[in-house]
C-alpha positions as CSV (number, residue, x, y, z in Angstrom):
1,M,-92.6,40.9,-7.5
2,S,-92.8,40.5,-3.5
3,G,-91.7,37.2,-1.7
4,G,-89.3,34.5,-2.6
5,K,-85.7,34.0,-1.8
6,I,-82.2,34.5,-3.3
7,S,-78.8,33.2,-2.8
8,L,-77.0,34.9,0.1
9,K,-73.7,34.5,-1.7
10,L,-74.7,36.7,-4.5
11,V,-76.2,39.3,-2.2
12,E,-73.2,39.4,-0.2
13,A,-71.0,39.5,-3.6
14,I,-73.2,42.4,-4.6
15,D,-72.4,44.2,-1.2
16,L,-68.5,43.5,-1.8
17,D,-68.8,42.3,1.9
18,I,-65.6,40.0,2.2
19,A,-66.3,39.2,5.9
20,E,-69.8,37.9,5.1
21,L,-69.0,36.3,1.7
22,A,-65.8,34.3,2.9
23,P,-67.6,31.8,5.0
24,L,-70.3,31.4,2.3
25,M,-67.4,30.5,-0.4
26,L,-65.9,28.1,1.8
27,G,-69.3,26.4,2.8
28,E,-72.7,26.0,1.9
29,D,-74.8,28.8,0.2
30,K,-77.8,29.9,2.1
31,T,-80.8,32.0,0.9
32,T,-82.2,35.4,2.2
33,D,-85.8,36.6,1.6
34,I,-86.8,39.1,-1.1
35,R,-88.8,41.4,0.2
36,C,-89.8,43.0,-3.3
37,G,-88.1,43.4,-6.7
38,V,-89.3,46.5,-8.7
39,G,-88.1,47.3,-12.3
40,D,-89.6,50.0,-14.2
41,F,-88.1,50.8,-17.5
42,A,-89.2,53.7,-20.3
43,V,-88.3,52.2,-23.7
44,R,-87.9,54.5,-26.7
45,K,-86.7,53.5,-30.0
46,G,-85.0,50.2,-28.6
47,V,-83.4,51.6,-25.6
48,L,-84.5,50.6,-22.1
49,D,-83.8,53.5,-19.3
50,S,-84.5,52.6,-15.8
51,R,-87.0,54.8,-14.0
52,V,-87.1,52.3,-10.9
53,F,-84.5,49.2,-10.1
54,V,-84.6,47.7,-6.8
55,L,-84.4,44.5,-5.0
56,D,-85.1,44.6,-1.4
57,T,-84.0,41.5,0.7
58,T,-84.0,41.0,4.6
59,D,-80.1,41.6,4.4
60,T,-79.6,44.2,2.0
61,S,-81.2,47.1,0.0
62,I,-80.0,47.1,-3.7
63,K,-80.7,49.8,-6.2
64,G,-79.5,50.4,-9.6
65,D,-79.5,52.3,-12.7
66,A,-79.5,50.9,-15.9
67,K,-79.6,51.8,-19.6
68,I,-80.0,49.1,-22.2
69,N,-79.4,49.8,-25.9
70,M,-81.3,46.7,-27.7
71,N,-79.9,48.4,-31.1
72,T,-76.5,48.0,-30.1
73,E,-76.8,45.3,-27.7
74,K,-74.8,47.5,-25.2
75,I,-75.6,47.7,-21.5
76,D,-74.8,50.5,-19.1
77,V,-75.5,49.5,-15.2
78,E,-74.7,50.9,-11.8
79,I,-75.6,48.9,-8.8
80,D,-75.3,50.3,-5.0
81,A,-76.1,47.9,-2.5
82,K,-76.7,49.2,0.9
83,P,-76.3,46.2,3.7
84,K,-78.8,46.4,6.9
85,D,-76.1,44.6,8.8
86,V,-73.0,45.4,10.4
87,S,-69.8,44.2,8.7
88,F,-66.1,44.3,9.6
89,F,-64.7,44.0,6.2
90,S,-66.6,45.4,3.2
91,I,-65.3,47.4,0.1
92,Q,-68.7,49.3,0.2
93,S,-68.5,50.5,-3.4
94,K,-70.8,50.5,-6.4
95,I,-70.6,48.0,-9.0
96,K,-70.4,48.8,-13.0
97,V,-71.4,46.5,-15.8
98,T,-70.8,48.2,-19.2
99,G,-70.3,47.0,-22.7
100,K,-72.0,44.5,-25.1
101,M,-74.4,41.9,-23.7
102,S,-72.3,39.0,-25.0
103,D,-69.2,40.3,-23.3
104,P,-69.9,42.7,-20.5
105,T,-67.4,44.3,-18.1
106,I,-67.8,44.1,-14.4
107,M,-65.9,46.4,-12.3
108,I,-65.9,47.8,-9.1
109,D,-66.5,51.7,-8.9
110,P,-62.8,52.9,-9.0
111,M,-63.3,56.3,-7.5
112,S,-65.0,55.2,-4.5
113,T,-62.5,52.4,-4.1
114,F,-59.8,54.4,-4.5
115,L,-61.2,57.2,-1.8
116,R,-61.7,54.1,0.9
117,G,-58.3,53.0,0.2
118,A,-56.7,56.6,0.5
119,S,-58.8,57.0,3.7
120,A,-57.3,53.6,5.0
121,V,-53.8,54.7,4.2
122,L,-54.2,58.0,5.9
123,L,-56.0,56.5,9.1
124,G,-53.2,53.9,9.2
125,A,-50.3,56.7,9.4
126,I,-52.1,58.1,12.3
127,A,-52.8,54.9,14.0
128,P,-52.4,51.9,12.4
129,P,-55.8,50.0,13.7
130,A,-57.6,52.9,12.4
131,A,-56.7,51.9,8.9
132,L,-59.6,49.2,9.0
133,L,-62.2,51.8,9.9
134,P,-63.2,52.5,5.8
135,F,-63.8,48.9,5.6
136,I,-66.6,48.8,8.4
137,E,-70.3,48.7,7.4
138,V,-72.4,49.9,9.8
139,G,-75.4,48.6,8.2
140,L,-77.2,52.0,7.3
141,G,-79.4,50.1,4.5
142,K,-83.2,50.8,5.2
143,D,-86.3,48.6,4.2
144,N,-87.8,50.1,1.1
145,D,-91.4,51.0,1.0
146,C,-92.2,47.8,-1.5
147,S,-96.1,49.0,-2.0
148,K,-95.4,52.5,-2.7
149,L,-92.3,51.1,-5.0
150,I,-94.7,48.8,-6.9
151,G,-97.3,51.7,-7.0
152,S,-94.9,54.0,-8.6
153,I,-94.4,51.8,-11.7
154,K,-96.1,53.8,-14.6
155,K,-98.4,51.5,-16.6
156,P,-98.0,53.1,-20.0
157,L,-99.2,50.1,-22.3
158,K,-102.8,51.5,-23.6
159,P,-101.1,55.1,-24.2
160,V,-98.2,53.3,-26.1
161,I,-100.7,51.3,-28.1
162,E,-102.7,54.4,-28.9
163,A,-99.7,56.4,-30.0
164,R,-98.6,53.6,-32.2
165,K,-102.0,53.1,-34.1
166,L,-101.9,57.1,-34.4
167,Q,-98.2,56.9,-35.9
168,K,-99.4,54.4,-38.4
169,K,-102.2,56.4,-39.4
170,E,-99.8,59.5,-39.8
171,N,-97.3,57.3,-41.6
172,T,-100.0,55.9,-44.0
173,A,-101.3,59.6,-44.7
174,N,-97.7,60.8,-45.5
175,N,-97.1,57.9,-47.7
176,E,-100.1,58.5,-50.1
């Protein structure tokens, strides 16, 4: 898809950008433009596995890696947001969503959060104001090439239908 709008509050929450999220939480939500959203999943035996999973807004580029098992109703998703603007207090960590679809667990990647916190402690020991440096987001997120992403999506519908027909013929032949 291309075009549309999304809640800026939601995007900043995915960014873990405290400095930009706090005013939105206290006031009225705004929107940000969606440049494109692309999701392409391989499906095999009831398991969806992402090949492309991107939401690109004017504020942030969000990429993900997702595996969804429809048989067990379990999900394993990792979301990584790259803000396109500077922020002075951002946790800058991946978000993980795991567990059953009916009761998912949402958590911040503990390793990257620990490393950022440890860096802040070490820098703070050298010079207290330097403890803030690991939480400054310099806004290195880039616009995605939306047309290239959309063009990269595989269109397996016809081959899948043909494969199913062939499989049915084989199953019928084996059962006779």
